[in-house]
C-alpha positions in Angstrom: 120.5 63.1 -13.2 118.9 59.6 -14.0 115.3 59.6 -14.4 113.4 57.7 -11.8 111.2 55.5 -14.2 114.4 54.8 -15.9 116.3 53.6 -12.5 113.1 51.4 -11.9 113.2 49.9 -15.5 117.1 49.5 -15.0 116.6 47.6 -11.7 113.9 45.3 -13.0 115.8 43.1 -14.7 118.1 41.9 -12.0 115.4 41.3 -10.0 113.6 39.3 -12.4 117.0 37.0 -13.0 117.1 36.9 -9.2 113.5 35.6 -9.1 114.3 33.2 -11.7 117.2 31.7 -10.2 115.4 31.5 -6.7 112.3 29.7 -8.3 115.0 27.3 -10.0 116.6 26.4 -6.6 113.2 25.8 -5.2 111.9 23.5 -7.8 115.5 21.8 -7.6 115.4 21.2 -3.9 112.1 20.1 -4.2 113.3 17.4 -6.9 116.0 16.4 -4.5 113.4 15.5 -1.9 111.6 13.6 -4.5 114.7 11.7 -5.4 115.7 10.9 -2.0 112.4 9.6 -1.0 112.1 7.5 -4.4 115.9 6.0 -3.6 114.5 4.9 0.0 116.3 7.8 1.8 114.4 9.0 5.0 113.6 12.6 4.5 112.0 14.9 7.0 108.5 15.3 6.5 108.1 19.0 7.7 111.4 19.8 5.4 109.9 18.3 2.5 106.6 20.1 3.0 108.3 23.3 3.3 110.3 22.8 0.0 107.0 22.1 -1.4 105.2 25.0 -0.1 108.0 27.2 -1.2 108.4 26.0 -4.7 104.6 25.8 -5.6 103.7 28.8 -3.7 100.9 26.9 -1.9 99.7 28.4 1.4 100.3 26.2 4.3 96.4 26.2 5.6 95.6 25.4 1.6 98.1 22.4 1.6 96.7 20.8 4.9 93.1 21.7 4.0 93.4 20.1 0.3 95.2 17.1 1.3 93.8 16.4 4.8 91.0 18.6 5.5 93.1 20.4 8.2 94.0 23.7 7.6 96.3 23.8 10.5 98.2 20.5 9.8 101.4 22.3 8.6 101.2 25.0 11.5 100.8 22.2 14.0 103.7 20.3 12.5 105.8 23.5 12.8 104.8 23.6 16.5 106.1 19.8 16.9 102.9 17.8 16.1 103.7 14.2 15.5 101.5 12.5 12.8 100.1 9.0 12.8 102.0 6.5 10.4 99.0 6.4 7.9 99.0 10.2 7.5 102.8 10.3 7.3 102.6 7.8 4.6 99.5 9.5 2.7 101.4 13.2 2.7 104.8 11.5 1.5 102.9 9.7 -1.3 101.2 13.2 -2.2 104.6 15.1 -2.4 106.1 12.4 -4.2 104.2 12.7 -7.2 
């Protein structure tokens, strides 16, 4: 019978590999949004923000607060809020860096 600690150690390696693959997919997705933006393609702002949050681990409230002084910004977008053109451009410039 396998020791519980040995089983835990045996399961850690695949978990670490899966996390590394997921992190790479998140980074690739974010890079694809940036590349599409730079190529002049119109990308959905909320999808881009979600990719950024996922890839960087940034909390939604922190993103909105740091960029716009509005911790509810992403939540409001998720609920259907529309943004002014100036805000849209500001957020897109920030995400394209």
